[in-house]
C-alpha positions as CSV (number, residue, x, y, z in Angstrom):
1,M,-104.6,30.0,201.0
2,P,-102.9,31.7,198.1
3,V,-103.4,30.3,194.7
4,S,-100.3,29.6,192.5
5,P,-99.7,32.2,189.7
6,T,-100.8,29.5,187.3
7,T,-104.4,29.5,188.3
8,D,-106.7,27.7,186.0
9,P,-107.8,30.4,183.6
10,A,-111.2,28.7,183.5
11,R,-111.8,29.2,187.3
12,R,-114.0,32.1,188.2
13,A,-112.2,35.2,189.3
14,I,-113.6,37.9,191.5
15,I,-111.9,41.3,191.2
16,D,-111.9,42.9,194.6
17,T,-112.3,46.6,195.4
18,D,-108.5,47.4,195.4
19,T,-107.9,45.6,192.1
20,F,-110.9,47.2,190.5
21,S,-109.8,50.6,191.7
22,S,-106.4,50.1,190.0
23,L,-108.2,49.3,186.7
24,F,-110.6,52.2,187.1
25,R,-107.8,54.8,188.0
26,N,-105.5,53.1,185.3
27,D,-102.7,53.2,187.9
28,A,-99.2,51.6,187.7
29,N,-100.7,48.1,188.3
30,A,-103.5,48.3,185.7
31,E,-101.5,46.9,182.8
32,R,-100.3,43.8,184.7
33,I,-103.9,43.2,185.8
34,R,-105.2,43.5,182.3
35,V,-102.6,41.1,180.9
36,R,-103.8,38.6,183.5
37,M,-107.4,39.2,182.6
38,I,-106.7,38.5,178.9
39,R,-105.4,35.1,179.9
40,Q,-108.7,34.2,181.6
41,T,-111.5,32.2,179.8
42,A,-114.2,34.5,178.6
43,G,-117.0,34.9,181.1
44,T,-114.9,33.9,184.2
45,I,-114.2,37.5,185.6
46,F,-116.7,38.9,188.0
47,L,-117.4,41.7,190.5
48,T,-119.5,41.8,193.5
49,E,-122.0,44.4,194.7
50,I,-119.8,44.9,197.7
51,T,-117.1,46.3,195.3
52,A,-119.7,48.6,193.6
53,E,-120.8,49.9,197.0
54,E,-117.3,50.3,198.4
55,T,-115.9,52.0,195.3
56,R,-118.7,54.7,195.2
57,G,-118.3,55.3,199.0
58,K,-114.5,55.7,198.8
59,W,-114.4,58.2,195.9
60,G,-117.5,60.3,196.5
61,G,-117.0,62.8,193.8
62,G,-119.5,64.4,191.4
63,Y,-121.8,63.1,188.8
64,A,-119.0,62.8,186.2
65,L,-117.1,60.4,188.4
66,L,-120.3,58.5,189.1
67,V,-121.1,58.1,185.4
68,G,-117.6,56.8,184.8
69,L,-117.8,54.4,187.7
70,I,-121.2,53.1,186.4
71,Q,-119.7,52.6,183.0
72,E,-116.8,50.7,184.2
73,L,-118.8,48.5,186.5
74,A,-121.1,47.7,183.6
75,Q,-118.4,45.9,181.8
76,Y,-118.4,43.0,184.3
77,P,-121.0,40.4,185.4
78,F,-121.6,40.3,189.1
79,L,-121.6,37.2,191.4
80,P,-124.2,37.8,194.1
81,Y,-123.9,38.2,197.8
82,D,-126.7,35.6,198.2
83,D,-127.9,33.4,201.1
84,A,-125.0,31.1,200.6
85,A,-122.5,33.8,200.8
86,D,-124.3,35.3,203.8
87,R,-124.1,32.0,205.7
88,I,-120.4,31.7,205.0
89,Y,-119.9,35.3,206.1
90,R,-121.8,34.7,209.3
91,S,-119.6,31.7,210.1
92,F,-116.4,33.9,210.2
93,S,-115.3,34.7,213.7
94,A,-115.4,38.3,215.0
95,A,-111.6,38.4,214.8
96,V,-111.6,37.5,211.1
97,K,-114.4,40.1,210.3
98,R,-112.2,42.8,212.1
99,T,-109.8,42.4,209.3
100,G,-112.4,44.1,207.0
101,S,-116.0,43.4,206.8
102,A,-116.2,44.2,203.1
103,D,-113.3,42.0,202.3
104,C,-114.9,39.2,204.3
105,K,-118.1,39.6,202.3
106,I,-116.2,39.4,199.0
107,A,-114.3,36.2,200.3
108,A,-117.7,34.7,201.3
109,V,-119.0,35.3,197.7
110,A,-115.9,33.7,196.3
111,Q,-116.3,30.6,198.5
112,A,-120.0,30.4,197.8
113,H,-119.3,30.5,194.0
114,D,-116.0,28.6,193.8
115,A,-114.0,31.5,192.8
116,V,-110.6,33.0,193.5
117,V,-110.3,36.6,194.8
118,V,-108.0,38.8,192.7
119,T,-106.4,41.3,195.2
120,R,-103.3,43.0,196.3
121,N,-104.5,42.7,199.9
122,V,-103.1,39.2,200.3
123,R,-102.6,39.6,204.0
124,R,-106.3,40.3,204.6
125,Y,-107.5,37.4,202.5
126,A,-105.0,35.1,204.1
127,S,-106.7,35.6,207.4
128,V,-110.1,34.5,206.0
129,P,-110.4,30.8,206.3
130,G,-111.1,28.9,203.1
131,T,-110.5,31.8,200.7
132,L,-108.5,31.4,197.5
133,F,-106.7,34.5,196.4
134,E,-104.2,35.7,194.0
135,D,-102.4,39.0,193.4
136,W,-102.5,39.8,189.6
137,T,-100.0,42.7,190.0
138,T,-97.1,40.5,190.5
139,P,-95.2,39.1,187.5
140,V,-96.1,35.7,186.3
141,Y,-93.4,33.1,185.9
142,S,-93.4,31.7,182.4
143,P,-90.9,28.8,181.8
144,T,-89.1,29.2,178.5
């Protein structure tokens, strides 16, 4: 279920791999994401070890890239893929898991820790029951 663009800034937010990649590459979406991050309460933005593993696997690259990736990852606290998240992940049907095992694991961490997933992959997360998600690359409506 998507979250409205006015998500409580005190709610925990997990940056998924796609969103983290935008930030790391400083692509066209990075500025919008950073604006939304600034609006969050301090200490509410997290990564998961799934994103760390996925990002390294996607980009390969040499040691310089690895060092940059480690430095970027170190800026964020991590919410763990713990026993509670694993139980939630294992409860997902095989059809749900086919949408993307890593995304399902991130969704399970979000559910276990009462967090919203920050992603551009809204269709994938919409197929994972019980997952709150939001795309921070879309403009936010601000009444004037």
